[in-house]
C-alpha positions in Angstrom: -19.2 34.5 16.0 -17.2 35.2 12.6 -14.1 33.4 11.5 -12.2 36.0 9.7 -9.0 34.1 8.7 -8.2 30.4 7.8 -4.7 29.6 6.9 -3.7 26.0 5.7 -0.4 24.0 5.6 -0.4 21.1 3.4 1.3 18.1 4.0 3.5 16.4 1.2 2.1 13.0 1.1 0.7 10.3 -1.1 -2.4 8.9 -1.7 -2.7 6.4 1.3 -1.7 9.2 3.7 -4.4 10.4 6.3 -3.1 13.8 7.2 -3.5 16.2 4.6 -2.5 19.4 6.3 -2.8 21.9 9.3 -4.9 24.7 9.5 -5.4 27.6 11.8 -8.7 29.7 12.3 -9.1 33.3 13.5 -12.3 34.2 14.9 -13.3 38.2 14.7 -9.5 39.1 14.2 -9.4 38.7 17.8 -8.6 34.9 18.7 -6.5 32.2 17.1 -6.7 28.4 17.3 -3.7 26.7 15.7 -3.1 23.1 14.7 -6.3 21.7 13.7 -5.9 18.8 11.5 -7.5 18.1 7.7 -7.6 14.5 7.6 -8.8 12.0 4.9 -11.8 10.3 6.4 -14.0 7.2 4.4 -16.5 9.9 3.4 -14.1 12.5 2.5 -11.8 15.1 4.5 -12.9 16.3 7.8 -11.1 18.8 10.5 -9.9 17.4 13.6 -9.7 19.6 16.6 -5.9 20.4 18.2 -5.3 17.8 21.0 -2.6 16.5 23.2 -1.8 13.0 24.5 -3.3 12.0 27.7 -1.2 11.1 30.7 -1.0 9.5 34.3 1.7 9.2 37.0 3.6 6.4 37.7 2.8 5.0 41.3 6.6 4.6 42.0 8.0 8.0 41.3 5.2 10.4 40.1 6.7 10.9 36.5 3.9 11.5 33.9 4.1 9.0 31.2 2.1 8.6 28.1 -0.9 6.2 28.3 0.7 3.9 25.9 3.8 3.7 27.7 4.7 0.2 29.0 7.5 1.7 31.6 8.0 4.5 33.3 10.6 7.2 31.6 11.8 8.2 34.9 12.6 5.0 37.0 11.9 2.4 34.5 9.2 0.6 36.7 6.4 -1.6 34.8 3.0 0.3 34.5 -0.4 -1.1 34.3 -1.5 -1.8 30.8 -5.0 -0.8 31.3 -4.6 2.8 32.7 -6.6 4.9 30.3 -10.3 5.5 30.3 -12.7 3.7 27.8 -14.9 5.2 25.6 -18.2 4.3 24.7 -16.9 2.1 21.9 -14.8 0.3 24.1 -11.5 2.0 22.8 -8.9 3.5 25.1 -9.1 7.2 25.3 -5.7 8.6 24.6 -5.8 12.1 23.2 -7.6 14.9 24.7 -9.2 18.0 22.5 -7.4 21.3 23.7 -9.9 23.4 22.0 -13.2 22.2 20.5 -16.7 23.4 19.4 -19.6 23.1 21.8 -22.2 22.4 19.5 -22.7 21.2 15.9 -23.7 24.4 14.5 -20.2 25.5 15.4 -18.2 22.5 14.4 -20.3 22.6 11.1 -19.0 26.3 10.5 -15.7 25.6 11.2 -15.6 22.5 9.1 -17.4 24.4 6.1 -14.8 27.2 5.9 -11.6 25.1 6.6 -12.5 22.8 3.8 -13.1 25.5 1.4 -9.7 27.0 2.5 -8.0 23.7 1.8 -9.4 23.5 -1.6 -8.4 27.0 -2.5 -5.1 26.2 -1.0 -4.5 23.1 -3.4 -5.3 25.1 -6.3 -2.9 28.0 -5.1 0.0 25.5 -4.4 -0.2 24.2 -8.2 0.8 27.6 -9.3 4.5 28.6 -9.6 5.6 30.8 -6.8 3.5 29.2 -4.3 4.1 30.4 -0.7 2.6 28.9 2.5 1.7 31.6 5.2 0.5 29.1 7.6 3.4 30.1 10.3 4.0 33.7 9.4 1.9 35.1 12.4 3.6 38.2 13.3 6.5 37.8 11.2 6.0 40.0 8.2 8.2 42.7 9.8 11.3 40.7 11.0 11.2 39.2 7.3 11.1 42.8 5.8 14.0 43.9 8.3 15.9 40.6 7.4 16.0 41.0 3.7 16.7 45.0 3.9 19.6 44.1 5.7 20.8 41.2 3.3 23.4 43.6 1.8 25.1 43.9 5.1 26.9 40.7 5.3 23.7 39.0 6.3 21.6 36.4 4.3 18.0 35.0 4.8 17.9 31.0 3.9 14.7 29.7 2.7 14.5 27.2 5.9 14.9 30.3 8.1 12.4 32.4 7.1 10.9 34.6 9.9 13.8 33.8 11.8 16.8 36.1 12.5 19.2 35.8 9.7 23.0 34.5 10.1 25.6 36.7 10.2 28.4 35.7 6.9 31.1 33.7 7.6 33.3 36.7 7.2 32.0 38.4 10.1 32.9 35.2 12.4 36.3 34.9 11.3 36.8 38.5 12.3 35.5 37.3 15.6 37.3 34.6 16.4 40.6 36.5 15.4 39.5 39.0 18.2 39.1 36.1 20.7 42.5 34.9 19.7 43.9 38.2 20.6 42.3 38.4 24.0 45.1 38.4 26.9 47.8 38.6 24.5 50.8 40.5 26.0 49.8 39.8 29.6 52.9 37.4 30.2 
């Protein structure tokens, strides 16, 4: 198994924040796992696998609620405090991994590659013109098309990178005028 790509999204944080960034890894140019977390630990940064909050159902209405919820989000009924499974250390298990390595060799491989990429990304982020490429999977073509059409009353905002560009306000005014004319002359 070969990790062919690692993408990092750095988080803007102070030195007390634990979440340092997110990452995605691609295996053999064929399979992607997104939203791994890079977390500051007591012994240095480590990689946490993508996870989801565990839920259970309300006894009254059957609605799914997070395990920390005190009341049902649908019917408002009080929920039992002790609804979660306990881990070996006695703590409540509130999250479940969505994807995770089966053995320590795989975990070590992922952690090593992600932390190397993280260190490189930190260096790149210090350079002028740095652009995070974490979220641009399959969006390169749409970005190029949007930029090519920018001379045609279209613009691409920085916050909208990878999304369809907005039509300028001039075009919106023309559309509004056509709407006002609709039905004129019927009476």
